[in-house]
C-alpha positions in Angstrom: -88.2 -0.1 55.2 -85.0 2.6 55.0 -85.1 5.4 57.5 -83.1 8.7 57.2 -79.7 8.8 56.1 -77.0 8.5 58.4 -73.8 9.4 56.2 -71.8 9.3 53.6 -69.0 7.5 53.4 -65.7 8.7 51.6 -62.2 6.8 51.5 -59.3 9.0 51.6 -55.5 8.4 51.6 -54.8 10.4 54.1 -57.5 10.7 56.7 -55.8 14.4 58.7 -55.5 15.9 55.5 -58.8 15.1 54.7 -60.5 16.4 58.1 -58.4 19.7 57.8 -59.7 20.1 54.3 -63.1 20.1 55.7 -62.5 22.1 58.7 -60.4 24.8 57.6 -61.4 25.4 53.8 -65.5 24.6 54.5 -66.0 25.6 58.0 -67.5 22.3 59.1 -67.1 20.4 62.4 -65.0 17.3 62.6 -65.0 15.2 65.4 -61.7 13.8 66.9 -60.6 10.3 64.5 -61.5 6.9 66.1 -60.4 4.1 65.2 -62.7 0.4 64.4 -60.0 -2.2 64.2 -63.5 -4.4 63.9 -64.0 -3.3 60.3 -60.2 -2.2 59.5 -61.1 1.7 59.0 -60.1 4.6 61.3 -62.9 7.5 61.1 -63.6 11.2 61.3 -67.0 12.2 60.5 -68.6 16.0 59.5 -71.2 16.7 60.9 -74.1 18.7 59.5 -77.3 19.9 59.7 -79.1 17.2 58.5 -76.9 14.0 57.9 -72.7 13.0 58.1 -69.5 12.8 56.0 -67.9 10.1 57.6 -64.0 10.0 55.8 -62.9 6.9 56.6 -59.0 5.4 55.3 -57.6 1.7 55.7 -55.7 0.7 58.8 -53.5 -2.0 57.1 -53.2 -3.5 53.7 -55.8 -6.0 55.1 -58.4 -3.6 55.7 -61.6 -4.2 53.4 -61.3 -0.5 51.9 -57.8 -1.0 51.2 -58.8 -2.0 48.0 -61.0 0.2 47.0 -58.2 3.5 47.9 -55.7 1.4 45.4 -58.4 1.7 42.7 -58.8 5.4 43.7 -55.7 6.4 45.0 -56.7 9.9 45.5 -59.9 8.7 47.2 -63.9 8.8 46.2 -67.1 7.6 47.9 -67.2 4.6 49.4 -70.4 3.6 50.7 -73.9 5.2 51.6 -76.1 4.8 55.0 -79.8 4.9 55.6 -81.3 4.1 59.4 -83.3 0.9 60.0 -85.5 1.0 62.9 -84.7 -3.2 63.2 -82.0 -4.1 61.6 -82.6 -8.0 61.5 -85.9 -7.7 60.7 -84.5 -5.4 57.0 -81.8 -8.1 56.8 -84.9 -11.1 56.5 -87.0 -8.8 53.9 -84.0 -8.0 52.1 -82.7 -11.9 51.3 -86.3 -12.9 51.1 -86.2 -10.2 48.2 -83.3 -11.3 46.5 -80.4 -8.9 48.0 -77.1 -10.2 49.1 -76.2 -9.2 52.7 -72.3 -9.4 52.8 -70.4 -10.9 55.1 -72.0 -13.4 57.0 -75.2 -11.6 57.2 -74.6 -11.0 61.1 -74.4 -7.1 62.3 -71.4 -5.9 63.8 -70.6 -3.2 65.8 -70.5 0.1 63.1 -68.4 3.3 64.6 -72.0 4.7 66.1 -71.7 2.1 68.8 -74.8 0.5 66.7 -75.4 -2.6 64.4 -75.0 -2.7 60.7 -74.7 -4.5 58.1 -73.5 -3.8 54.3 -75.2 -5.3 51.1 -73.6 -6.1 47.8 -73.2 -2.8 45.2 -74.3 -4.9 42.5 -77.9 -5.1 43.9 -78.6 -1.2 44.5 -77.7 0.2 40.9 -73.6 -0.2 41.9 -73.7 1.2 45.2 -71.9 0.0 48.5 -74.8 0.4 51.1 -75.1 0.2 54.7 -78.0 -0.5 57.1 -77.7 0.9 60.3 -79.9 0.8 64.0 -81.3 3.3 64.5 
C-alpha cells in the first residue's frame, strides 16, 4: 500500500537558522519558506536525491506543532511521510484494519498541493505517519 518515502519532517525553533545550517554546512538544496496556514506551519524543504527533509515551525500558538516544540525546544523529528497511489482507498483500508486517522478523516491539502492524511502515532510504533497522494 505505501509507496516511496516522500519526506521526514523536523520541527525547529528557528526555520531560517535551520535552513541555513542545511544549506551552508551540509551544502543542501533548500527551498524557499512557505506558510501553510491550513496546517499552522511554515515549511522549508531540503531536496535530496532520494527524498526530502521538511523543516517546519509553528505559525502561532494555535499551531498543531506548537506543543511539540514546547516539549522539544531544540527541535526534533516530527513525522515520516509516505506516498500512496490512492489516499481514500488507503484511508479506508487502514480504518478497516484498526488504524486511527487524525482529524475528521478527510484529506487536507499538504505542502506539495496534494491530499494528505495523518495517522495516530500510537498505532505505528510511536511515529506520526503522514500519507500523501502520489
